[in-house]
DRENDO-1510 file (C-alpha; in Angstrom, 1 decimal, always signed):
<recs>
REC; n; res; u; v; w
REC; 1; MET; +19.0; +19.3; -2.9 .
REC; 2; SER; +17.7; +17.3; +0.1 .
REC; 3; SER; +20.6; +16.8; +2.9 .
REC; 4; ALA; +19.7; +12.9; +2.4 .
REC; 5; ALA; +22.5; +12.6; +0.3 .
REC; 6; ALA; +24.7; +14.1; +2.1 .
REC; 7; PRO; +26.7; +11.3; +4.1 .
REC; 8; THR; +27.0; +9.6; +0.6 .
REC; 9; LEU; +29.7; +12.1; +0.0 .
REC; 10; SER; +32.7; +10.1; +1.4 .
REC; 11; LEU; +33.8; +8.6; -2.0 .
REC; 12; PRO; +36.9; +9.7; -3.1 .
REC; 13; GLY; +36.1; +12.3; -5.4 .
REC; 14; ASP; +32.2; +12.9; -6.5 .
REC; 15; PRO; +31.5; +11.6; -10.2 .
REC; 16; PRO; +31.1; +14.4; -12.7 .
REC; 17; GLY; +27.7; +13.9; -14.2 .
REC; 18; GLY; +27.1; +15.7; -17.4 .
REC; 19; ARG; +26.3; +14.1; -20.8 .
REC; 20; ARG; +27.8; +11.1; -20.9 .
REC; 21; ALA; +26.5; +10.0; -17.2 .
REC; 22; VAL; +22.9; +10.9; -19.2 .
REC; 23; TRP; +23.8; +8.5; -21.7 .
REC; 24; VAL; +24.9; +5.4; -19.9 .
REC; 25; TRP; +22.4; +6.1; -16.7 .
REC; 26; GLY; +19.7; +5.9; -19.6 .
REC; 27; ILE; +21.0; +2.9; -20.9 .
REC; 28; GLY; +20.2; +1.3; -17.9 .
REC; 29; VAL; +17.0; +3.1; -17.1 .
REC; 30; ALA; +16.1; +1.6; -20.5 .
REC; 31; VAL; +16.5; -1.5; -19.3 .
REC; 32; TYR; +14.3; -1.1; -16.3 .
REC; 33; PHE; +11.7; +0.5; -18.4 .
REC; 34; VAL; +11.6; -2.8; -21.0 .
REC; 35; ALA; +11.2; -4.6; -17.4 .
REC; 36; ILE; +8.3; -3.0; -16.2 .
REC; 37; ILE; +6.6; -3.7; -19.7 .
REC; 38; PHE; +7.2; -7.3; -18.9 .
REC; 39; ARG; +6.2; -7.0; -15.3 .
REC; 40; THR; +2.9; -5.3; -15.6 .
REC; 41; SER; +2.0; -7.0; -18.8 .
REC; 42; LEU; -0.1; -9.3; -17.0 .
REC; 43; GLY; -1.9; -6.6; -15.3 .
REC; 44; VAL; -3.6; -6.0; -18.4 .
REC; 45; ALA; -3.6; -9.6; -19.5 .
REC; 46; GLY; -5.3; -11.5; -16.5 .
REC; 47; LEU; -9.1; -12.2; -18.0 .
REC; 48; ASP; -7.2; -13.7; -20.9 .
REC; 49; ALA; -4.6; -15.5; -18.8 .
REC; 50; ALA; -7.5; -17.3; -17.1 .
REC; 51; ASP; -9.1; -18.2; -20.4 .
REC; 52; ARG; -6.1; -19.5; -21.6 .
REC; 53; PHE; -5.0; -21.7; -19.1 .
REC; 54; HIS; -8.5; -22.2; -17.8 .
REC; 55; VAL; -7.6; -21.3; -14.1 .
REC; 56; ASN; -9.7; -19.7; -11.4 .
REC; 57; ALA; -8.9; -16.4; -9.4 .
REC; 58; SER; -6.4; -18.2; -6.9 .
REC; 59; ALA; -4.3; -19.8; -9.5 .
REC; 60; LEU; -4.3; -16.4; -11.8 .
REC; 61; ALA; -3.2; -14.9; -8.4 .
REC; 62; THR; -0.2; -17.4; -8.6 .
REC; 63; PHE; +1.2; -16.0; -11.6 .
REC; 64; SER; +2.1; -12.3; -9.8 .
REC; 65; ILE; +2.5; -13.9; -7.0 .
REC; 66; LEU; +5.3; -16.2; -7.6 .
REC; 67; GLN; +6.8; -13.7; -9.8 .
REC; 68; LEU; +6.9; -11.2; -6.9 .
REC; 69; LEU; +8.0; -13.6; -4.4 .
REC; 70; VAL; +10.8; -14.4; -6.8 .
REC; 71; TYR; +11.7; -10.6; -7.0 .
REC; 72; ALA; +11.3; -10.0; -3.1 .
REC; 73; GLY; +13.5; -13.2; -2.2 .
REC; 74; MET; +16.0; -11.7; -5.1 .
REC; 75; GLN; +16.4; -8.3; -3.3 .
REC; 76; ILE; +19.2; -8.8; -0.9 .
REC; 77; PRO; +21.2; -11.0; -3.4 .
REC; 78; VAL; +20.9; -8.9; -5.6 .
REC; 79; GLY; +22.1; -6.0; -3.6 .
REC; 80; LEU; +24.9; -7.9; -2.4 .
REC; 81; MET; +25.8; -8.8; -6.0 .
REC; 82; VAL; +25.3; -5.3; -7.3 .
REC; 83; ASP; +28.0; -4.1; -4.3 .
REC; 84; ARG; +30.7; -6.6; -5.3 .
REC; 85; LEU; +30.1; -7.5; -9.4 .
REC; 86; GLY; +29.1; -4.2; -10.4 .
REC; 87; THR; +26.5; -2.7; -12.6 .
REC; 88; LYS; +26.7; -4.1; -16.1 .
REC; 89; LYS; +27.4; -7.5; -15.2 .
REC; 90; VAL; +24.1; -7.7; -12.7 .
REC; 91; LEU; +22.1; -5.7; -15.3 .
REC; 92; THR; +23.3; -8.0; -18.0 .
REC; 93; MET; +21.9; -11.1; -16.2 .
REC; 94; GLY; +18.8; -9.7; -15.6 .
REC; 95; ALA; +17.9; -8.6; -19.4 .
REC; 96; VAL; +18.7; -11.7; -20.3 .
REC; 97; LEU; +16.3; -13.5; -17.6 .
REC; 98; PHE; +13.6; -11.6; -18.1 .
REC; 99; THR; +13.5; -11.4; -21.9 .
REC; 100; LEU; +13.4; -15.6; -21.7 .
REC; 101; GLY; +10.5; -15.3; -19.4 .
REC; 102; GLN; +8.4; -12.9; -21.4 .
REC; 103; LEU; +9.4; -15.5; -24.5 .
REC; 104; GLY; +8.5; -18.4; -22.4 .
REC; 105; PHE; +5.5; -17.0; -21.5 .
REC; 106; ALA; +3.9; -16.4; -24.9 .
REC; 107; LEU; +5.3; -20.0; -25.7 .
REC; 108; SER; +3.9; -21.6; -22.7 .
REC; 109; PRO; +1.3; -24.3; -23.7 .
REC; 110; SER; +0.1; -25.2; -19.9 .
REC; 111; TYR; -0.3; -23.1; -16.4 .
REC; 112; GLY; +2.8; -25.0; -15.3 .
REC; 113; MET; +5.4; -23.6; -17.8 .
REC; 114; ALA; +3.6; -20.3; -17.8 .
REC; 115; LEU; +4.4; -20.2; -13.9 .
REC; 116; ALA; +7.6; -21.1; -14.5 .
REC; 117; SER; +8.4; -18.3; -17.3 .
REC; 118; ARG; +6.9; -15.8; -14.6 .
REC; 119; ALA; +9.2; -17.2; -12.2 .
REC; 120; LEU; +12.2; -16.6; -14.5 .
REC; 121; LEU; +11.0; -13.1; -15.3 .
REC; 122; GLY; +10.3; -12.3; -11.9 .
REC; 123; CYS; +14.1; -13.0; -11.5 .
REC; 124; GLY; +15.6; -10.7; -13.6 .
REC; 125; ASP; +13.6; -7.9; -13.2 .
REC; 126; ALA; +14.5; -8.3; -9.7 .
REC; 127; MET; +18.2; -7.3; -10.9 .
REC; 128; THR; +16.9; -3.7; -12.6 .
REC; 129; PHE; +16.0; -1.3; -10.6 .
REC; 130; ILE; +18.5; -1.7; -7.8 .
REC; 131; SER; +21.5; -1.9; -10.3 .
REC; 132; VAL; +19.8; +1.8; -11.8 .
REC; 133; LEU; +19.9; +3.4; -8.4 .
REC; 134; ARG; +23.7; +1.9; -8.1 .
REC; 135; LEU; +24.1; +3.2; -11.9 .
REC; 136; GLY; +23.1; +6.6; -10.7 .
REC; 137; ALA; +25.4; +6.7; -7.6 .
REC; 138; ARG; +28.5; +5.8; -9.5 .
REC; 139; TRP; +27.8; +8.5; -12.5 .
REC; 140; PHE; +26.1; +11.6; -10.9 .
REC; 141; PRO; +26.9; +13.6; -8.0 .
REC; 142; ALA; +25.9; +12.3; -4.5 .
REC; 143; ARG; +23.5; +15.1; -3.9 .
REC; 144; ARG; +21.6; +14.3; -6.9 .
REC; 145; GLY; +20.6; +11.2; -5.4 .
REC; 146; PRO; +16.9; +11.7; -4.6 .
REC; 147; LEU; +16.3; +13.3; -7.6 .
REC; 148; ILE; +18.0; +10.3; -10.1 .
REC; 149; GLY; +16.0; +7.7; -8.4 .
REC; 150; GLN; +12.7; +9.9; -8.8 .
REC; 151; ILE; +13.1; +10.0; -12.6 .
REC; 152; ALA; +14.3; +6.5; -12.6 .
REC; 153; ALA; +10.9; +5.3; -11.2 .
REC; 154; LEU; +9.3; +8.2; -13.7 .
REC; 155; PHE; +10.7; +5.8; -16.3 .
REC; 156; GLY; +9.7; +2.7; -15.0 .
REC; 157; MET; +6.0; +3.7; -14.6 .
REC; 158; ALA; +6.1; +4.6; -18.3 .
REC; 159; GLY; +6.6; +1.4; -19.0 .
REC; 160; ASN; +3.4; +0.1; -17.3 .
REC; 161; LEU; +1.8; +2.9; -19.4 .
REC; 162; VAL; +2.9; +0.7; -22.4 .
REC; 163; SER; +1.5; -2.1; -21.1 .
REC; 164; THR; -2.1; -0.3; -20.5 .
REC; 165; LEU; -1.9; +1.1; -23.5 .
REC; 166; LEU; +0.0; -0.9; -25.9 .
REC; 167; ILE; -0.2; -4.2; -24.8 .
REC; 168; ALA; -4.1; -4.3; -23.9 .
REC; 169; ARG; -4.9; -3.4; -27.5 .
REC; 170; ALA; -2.0; -6.0; -29.4 .
REC; 171; LEU; -4.0; -8.7; -27.3 .
REC; 172; HIS; -7.5; -8.4; -28.8 .
REC; 173; GLY; -5.6; -7.2; -32.0 .
REC; 174; LEU; -3.0; -10.0; -33.0 .
REC; 175; GLY; -3.8; -12.4; -30.2 .
REC; 176; TRP; -1.3; -14.0; -27.2 .
REC; 177; THR; +1.3; -15.6; -28.9 .
REC; 178; THR; +2.3; -12.4; -31.2 .
REC; 179; THR; +1.8; -10.0; -28.8 .
REC; 180; PHE; +4.0; -11.2; -26.2 .
REC; 181; VAL; +6.5; -13.0; -28.4 .
REC; 182; GLY; +6.8; -9.2; -30.1 .
REC; 183; SER; +7.1; -7.4; -27.1 .
REC; 184; SER; +10.2; -9.8; -25.5 .
REC; 185; MET; +11.9; -8.4; -28.5 .
REC; 186; ALA; +12.2; -5.2; -26.7 .
REC; 187; GLY; +14.5; -7.3; -24.5 .
REC; 188; VAL; +17.3; -8.5; -27.0 .
REC; 189; VAL; +17.0; -4.5; -27.7 .
REC; 190; VAL; +18.4; -3.1; -24.5 .
REC; 191; LEU; +20.8; -6.3; -24.2 .
REC; 192; VAL; +22.8; -5.4; -26.9 .
REC; 193; LEU; +23.0; -1.8; -25.6 .
REC; 194; LEU; +23.9; -2.5; -22.5 .
REC; 195; LEU; +26.7; -4.7; -24.0 .
REC; 196; LEU; +27.8; -2.2; -26.4 .
REC; 197; PHE; +27.7; +1.1; -24.3 .
REC; 198; LEU; +27.0; +0.8; -20.4 .
REC; 199; LYS; +30.2; +1.3; -17.9 .
REC; 200; ASP; +30.0; +1.1; -14.3 .
REC; 201; HIS; +31.7; +4.1; -13.6 .
REC; 202; PRO; +33.3; +6.9; -15.3 .
REC; 203; GLU; +37.2; +6.7; -15.7 .
REC; 204; GLY; +38.6; +7.9; -12.6 .
REC; 205; HIS; +36.1; +7.1; -10.4 .
REC; 206; GLU; +36.8; +3.2; -9.7 .
REC; 207; PRO; +35.4; +2.8; -6.5 .
REC; 208; PRO; +38.0; +1.7; -4.0 .
REC; 209; PRO; +39.0; -2.1; -3.9 .
REC; 210; VAL; +37.0; -3.8; -0.7 .
REC; 211; GLU; +38.4; -7.1; +0.7 .
REC; 212; ARG; +35.5; -10.2; +0.4 .
REC; 213; ALA; +35.4; -12.7; +3.2 .
REC; 214; GLY; +32.8; -14.9; +1.7 .
REC; 215; ALA; +29.8; -15.5; +3.9 .
REC; 216; ALA; +31.2; -13.6; +6.3 .
REC; 217; TYR; +31.0; -10.3; +4.4 .
REC; 218; VAL; +27.5; -11.3; +2.9 .
REC; 219; ARG; +26.4; -11.5; +6.9 .
REC; 220; GLY; +28.4; -8.2; +7.3 .
REC; 221; GLN; +26.5; -6.5; +4.9 .
REC; 222; ILE; +23.2; -7.5; +5.5 .
REC; 223; ALA; +23.5; -7.2; +9.4 .
REC; 224; ASP; +25.1; -3.4; +9.0 .
REC; 225; ALA; +22.6; -2.9; +6.7 .
REC; 226; TRP; +19.7; -3.9; +8.9 .
REC; 227; ARG; +21.0; -2.4; +12.2 .
REC; 228; GLU; +20.7; +1.1; +10.9 .
REC; 229; PRO; +17.0; +2.1; +11.9 .
REC; 230; GLY; +16.9; +3.9; +8.5 .
REC; 231; THR; +17.1; +1.1; +6.8 .
REC; 232; ARG; +14.2; -0.6; +8.5 .
REC; 233; LEU; +12.3; +2.6; +8.1 .
REC; 234; GLY; +12.6; +3.0; +4.5 .
REC; 235; MET; +11.5; -0.9; +3.9 .
REC; 236; TRP; +8.3; -0.1; +6.1 .
REC; 237; VAL; +7.6; +2.8; +4.1 .
REC; 238; HIS; +7.8; +1.2; +0.8 .
REC; 239; PHE; +5.7; -1.6; +2.4 .
REC; 240; THR; +3.3; +0.4; +3.6 .
REC; 241; THR; +2.9; +2.6; +0.5 .
REC; 242; GLN; +3.5; +0.5; -3.1 .
REC; 243; PHE; +1.0; -2.4; -2.9 .
REC; 244; PRO; -2.7; -0.9; -2.9 .
REC; 245; ALA; -1.6; +0.3; -6.8 .
REC; 246; MET; +1.0; -2.6; -7.6 .
REC; 247; VAL; -2.0; -4.8; -6.5 .
REC; 248; PHE; -4.6; -2.4; -8.5 .
REC; 249; LEU; -2.3; -2.5; -11.9 .
REC; 250; LEU; -0.6; -6.0; -11.8 .
REC; 251; LEU; -3.4; -8.0; -11.6 .
REC; 252; TRP; -7.0; -7.3; -9.2 .
REC; 253; GLY; -7.7; -3.2; -10.8 .
REC; 254; LEU; -9.2; -4.7; -14.5 .
REC; 255; PRO; -11.3; -7.5; -12.9 .
REC; 256; PHE; -12.7; -5.0; -10.0 .
REC; 257; LEU; -13.5; -2.8; -12.4 .
REC; 258; VAL; -15.0; -5.2; -15.2 .
REC; 259; GLU; -16.5; -7.6; -13.0 .
REC; 260; ALA; -17.4; -5.5; -10.0 .
REC; 261; GLN; -18.2; -2.1; -11.4 .
REC; 262; GLY; -19.6; -3.1; -14.3 .
REC; 263; LEU; -17.3; -0.9; -16.9 .
REC; 264; SER; -16.3; -2.1; -19.9 .
REC; 265; ARG; -12.7; -3.3; -20.7 .
REC; 266; SER; -11.9; -0.5; -22.6 .
REC; 267; VAL; -13.0; +2.1; -19.8 .
REC; 268; ALA; -11.1; +0.1; -17.2 .
REC; 269; GLY; -7.8; +0.3; -19.3 .
REC; 270; GLU; -8.5; +4.0; -19.5 .
REC; 271; LEU; -8.6; +3.8; -15.7 .
REC; 272; LEU; -5.6; +2.0; -15.0 .
REC; 273; THR; -4.0; +4.4; -17.3 .
REC; 274; LEU; -4.9; +7.1; -15.6 .
REC; 275; VAL; -3.4; +5.4; -12.4 .
REC; 276; VAL; -0.2; +5.4; -14.5 .
REC; 277; LEU; +0.0; +9.0; -15.5 .
REC; 278; SER; -1.1; +10.0; -12.0 .
REC; 279; ASN; +1.6; +8.3; -11.1 .
REC; 280; MET; +4.2; +10.1; -13.5 .
REC; 281; ALA; +2.6; +13.5; -12.0 .
REC; 282; PHE; +2.9; +12.5; -8.1 .
REC; 283; GLY; +6.7; +11.3; -9.4 .
REC; 284; LEU; +8.0; +14.8; -10.2 .
REC; 285; VAL; +5.8; +16.9; -7.3 .
REC; 286; TYR; +6.9; +14.2; -4.4 .
REC; 287; GLY; +10.5; +14.5; -5.8 .
REC; 288; GLN; +10.8; +18.4; -5.6 .
REC; 289; ILE; +9.0; +18.3; -2.3 .
REC; 290; VAL; +11.2; +16.0; -0.7 .
REC; 291; ALA; +14.4; +17.3; -2.0 .
REC; 292; ARG; +13.8; +21.4; -0.8 .
REC; 293; HIS; +12.1; +20.0; +2.4 .
REC; 294; HIS; +13.8; +16.8; +3.8 .
REC; 295; ALA; +11.2; +16.7; +6.9 .
REC; 296; ALA; +8.0; +16.4; +4.7 .
REC; 297; ARG; +9.4; +12.5; +3.9 .
REC; 298; ALA; +7.4; +10.9; +6.6 .
REC; 299; PRO; +4.1; +13.3; +6.2 .
REC; 300; LEU; +4.3; +12.7; +2.6 .
REC; 301; ALA; +4.0; +8.9; +3.3 .
REC; 302; LEU; +1.8; +8.8; +5.7 .
REC; 303; GLY; -0.6; +11.3; +4.2 .
REC; 304; THR; -0.8; +9.2; +1.3 .
REC; 305; VAL; -1.3; +6.1; +3.0 .
REC; 306; ALA; -4.1; +8.0; +4.4 .
REC; 307; ALA; -5.4; +9.3; +1.4 .
REC; 308; THR; -5.3; +5.8; -0.4 .
REC; 309; ALA; -7.2; +4.1; +2.5 .
REC; 310; LEU; -10.1; +6.6; +2.7 .
REC; 311; LEU; -10.4; +6.3; -1.4 .
REC; 312; TRP; -9.8; +2.4; -1.4 .
REC; 313; ALA; -13.1; +2.0; +1.3 .
REC; 314; SER; -15.0; +4.7; -0.5 .
REC; 315; ALA; -15.3; +2.9; -3.7 .
REC; 316; VAL; -14.9; -0.8; -2.6 .
REC; 317; PHE; -17.9; -0.1; +0.4 .
REC; 318; PHE; -20.1; +2.4; -1.7 .
REC; 319; PRO; -23.5; +1.7; -0.6 .
REC; 320; ALA; -25.1; +1.7; -4.6 .
REC; 321; ASP; -24.0; -1.9; -6.4 .
REC; 322; HIS; -21.4; +0.3; -8.4 .
REC; 323; ALA; -19.4; +3.0; -7.2 .
REC; 324; PRO; -20.2; +6.3; -9.6 .
REC; 325; MET; -17.3; +6.9; -12.1 .
REC; 326; TRP; -16.5; +10.2; -10.5 .
REC; 327; LEU; -14.9; +8.2; -7.1 .
REC; 328; LEU; -13.4; +5.7; -9.5 .
REC; 329; ILE; -11.5; +8.3; -11.6 .
REC; 330; VAL; -10.7; +9.9; -7.9 .
REC; 331; LEU; -9.8; +6.6; -6.7 .
REC; 332; CYS; -7.1; +5.8; -9.5 .
REC; 333; ALA; -6.1; +9.2; -9.3 .
REC; 334; VAL; -5.0; +9.0; -5.7 .
REC; 335; LEU; -3.4; +5.4; -6.3 .
REC; 336; GLY; -1.1; +7.3; -8.7 .
REC; 337; ALA; +1.0; +8.8; -5.7 .
REC; 338; CYS; +1.7; +5.4; -4.2 .
REC; 339; GLY; +4.6; +4.6; -6.5 .
REC; 340; PRO; +6.3; +7.9; -5.5 .
REC; 341; ALA; +5.5; +7.7; -2.1 .
REC; 342; SER; +7.4; +4.2; -2.2 .
REC; 343; MET; +10.6; +6.0; -3.3 .
REC; 344; ILE; +10.6; +8.3; +0.2 .
REC; 345; GLY; +12.1; +4.6; +1.5 .
REC; 346; PHE; +14.7; +4.9; -0.5 .
REC; 347; ASP; +15.4; +8.6; +0.9 .
REC; 348; PHE; +15.4; +7.3; +4.2 .
REC; 349; ALA; +18.0; +4.7; +3.8 .
REC; 350; ARG; +20.5; +6.3; +1.7 .
REC; 351; PRO; +21.9; +8.6; +4.4 .
REC; 352; ALA; +21.8; +5.8; +7.0 .
REC; 353; ASN; +24.3; +3.9; +4.7 .
REC; 354; PRO; +28.1; +4.0; +3.4 .
REC; 355; PRO; +28.3; +4.2; -0.4 .
REC; 356; GLU; +29.8; +0.4; -0.6 .
REC; 357; ARG; +26.7; -0.9; +1.3 .
REC; 358; GLN; +23.7; +0.8; -0.9 .
REC; 359; GLY; +23.3; -2.6; -3.1 .
REC; 360; THR; +22.3; -3.9; +0.1 .
REC; 361; ALA; +20.5; -1.4; +2.0 .
REC; 362; SER; +18.6; -0.2; -1.4 .
REC; 363; GLY; +17.3; -4.4; -1.7 .
REC; 364; ILE; +16.3; -4.4; +1.7 .
REC; 365; VAL; +14.1; -1.5; +1.4 .
REC; 366; ASN; +13.0; -2.8; -2.0 .
REC; 367; MET; +11.5; -6.1; -0.2 .
REC; 368; GLY; +8.9; -4.2; +1.4 .
REC; 369; GLY; +6.5; -3.5; -1.0 .
REC; 370; PHE; +6.8; -6.6; -3.0 .
REC; 371; ILE; +6.5; -8.5; +0.1 .
REC; 372; ALA; +3.3; -6.7; +0.8 .
REC; 373; SER; +2.4; -7.0; -3.0 .
REC; 374; MET; +2.5; -10.5; -2.9 .
REC; 375; THR; +0.6; -10.9; +0.2 .
REC; 376; THR; -2.3; -9.3; -0.9 .
REC; 377; LEU; -2.6; -10.5; -4.1 .
REC; 378; PHE; -2.7; -14.0; -2.4 .
REC; 379; ALA; -5.1; -12.8; -0.3 .
REC; 380; VAL; -7.5; -11.1; -2.5 .
REC; 381; GLY; -7.2; -14.4; -4.7 .
REC; 382; VAL; -8.3; -16.5; -1.9 .
REC; 383; LEU; -11.3; -14.5; -0.7 .
REC; 384; LEU; -12.6; -14.1; -4.1 .
REC; 385; ASP; -12.4; -17.7; -4.4 .
REC; 386; ALA; -14.1; -18.6; -1.0 .
REC; 387; THR; -16.5; -15.7; -1.4 .
REC; 388; GLY; -18.1; -16.2; -4.3 .
REC; 389; ASP; -16.3; -12.9; -6.2 .
REC; 390; ASN; -17.0; -10.9; -3.0 .
REC; 391; TYR; -14.7; -7.9; -3.8 .
REC; 392; ARG; -16.0; -5.9; -0.8 .
REC; 393; ILE; -14.4; -8.7; +1.7 .
REC; 394; ALA; -11.5; -9.3; -0.5 .
REC; 395; PHE; -10.3; -5.7; -1.1 .
REC; 396; SER; -10.5; -5.2; +2.6 .
REC; 397; SER; -7.1; -7.4; +2.9 .
REC; 398; VAL; -5.6; -4.2; +2.2 .
REC; 399; PHE; -6.5; -2.3; +5.2 .
REC; 400; VAL; -4.9; -5.2; +7.5 .
REC; 401; LEU; -1.5; -4.2; +5.9 .
REC; 402; GLU; -1.5; -0.6; +5.8 .
REC; 403; ALA; -2.3; -0.5; +9.6 .
REC; 404; ILE; +0.8; -2.8; +10.5 .
REC; 405; GLY; +3.2; -0.7; +8.0 .
REC; 406; VAL; +1.9; +2.5; +9.8 .
REC; 407; VAL; +2.6; +1.2; +13.5 .
REC; 408; GLN; +5.9; +0.3; +12.4 .
REC; 409; ILE; +6.8; +3.6; +10.6 .
REC; 410; LEU; +5.8; +5.2; +13.7 .
REC; 411; ARG; +7.5; +3.3; +16.2 .
REC; 412; LEU; +11.1; +3.9; +13.8 .
REC; 413; GLY; +10.2; +7.3; +13.1 .
REC; 414; SER; +12.2; +9.4; +15.9 .
REC; 415; ARG; +14.5; +6.3; +16.1 .
REC; 416; ALA; +15.4; +6.8; +12.7 .
REC; 417; ALA; +15.7; +10.9; +12.8 .
REC; 418; HIS; +18.4; +10.8; +15.8 .
REC; 419; ARG; +20.3; +8.3; +14.2 .
REC; 420; GLU; +20.4; +10.7; +10.8 .
REC; 421; ARG; +21.1; +13.8; +12.6 .
REC; 422; GLU; +24.5; +12.1; +14.1 .
REC; 423; HIS; +25.4; +10.8; +10.5 .
REC; 424; HIS; +24.6; +14.8; +9.4 .
REC; 425; VAL; +27.0; +16.0; +12.0 .
REC; 426; ILE; +29.5; +13.9; +11.2 .
REC; 427; SER; +29.2; +14.2; +7.4 .
REC; 428; ARG; +29.8; +18.1; +8.0 .
REC; 429; VAL; +32.7; +17.4; +10.1 .
REC; 430; GLU; +34.5; +15.4; +7.3 .
REC; 431; ALA; +33.2; +18.1; +4.6 .
REC; 432; VAL; +35.4; +20.6; +6.0 .
REC; 433; HIS; +38.5; +18.0; +5.0 .
REC; 434; VAL; +37.3; +16.7; +2.0 .
REC; 435; PRO; +36.6; +18.9; -1.0 .
REC; 436; VAL; +32.9; +18.7; -2.7 .
</recs>
């Protein structure tokens, strides 16, 4: 496996893994799976939401922007909460909040109440992924860390698939209220499961007690995590790779394909499904490559950015009125690599931080892509309104953020690599004295 996991072996005894670990971790993944369904349900309901609440493109974008603003703003607090309170408590709070948010969105009679519901959903959603990463670290051997992270993300994309396949069809067959109320019941199911069966860690593998010092502890955790170049590099990798697919799936992909490319809703929905299926396939491939070839992390991330930018530009600026179907298919297939590439960010941060700081570091990394997504969602909405729905101008905002991210990745790469080699040498010395 990847040497990225080596420095995390400082826990007193590696967790055993096994079937029980898979079962307990699977409950956490199920919570994340449902959170993704709720998060991405607006992506297939964007046009319906615009009609229901009588809003323009900017106001429609505010749904997703507010949701992601709350999500991104919660990442460091959630990381600190996971490090301090444990996984079960944080996941329970998350499941309650995102279920109430989805139910509120279903029943909202006004735009303002619908906004508040999406903010509540974003708050609950923010508590899931970092918790699942921490749960995997507590139940599986440290060397499994990169693989466990990719598999969790894979199941998250399966939740996206449910949105593109089931939620979209239910909206047209059952209507808004029935669809969203019915989907919110999935949150109740996973809440019951985690309350009954989820445990923070296996018996005999309790984390060592750590004295807390209030605000000083919080500042120290954040400062120590940020000081590591690997944490900052991971954040910029996540920032640069994730957001094009997130923007496409979360809100603007369906309107772009229907209004700018002249496709029917059903065909556009199939292309969004292709993004999700491609994401799942790339996740398996990228996970294996990174696990076997540690040096491939940066080339994979930068290669994904380059391919995404090339296909995005080719489709958006195609000289005819509509891009050919083959080009849209290739674009959607390449967008599927964005999610797996963003997971590489955690593989930079993981070896840079000790176990007791993993939640905080993961929170910092996870902020990156969602800040970029939030910024782009807003920019696209504003530019569409300002230019009379000119998608070529609006979608060009993607290139600005990609350029910023690439500069930061190149700037931090050598520093993070040098620091990681230092950590690896220390871990190999410790491994002589600590049984693995």
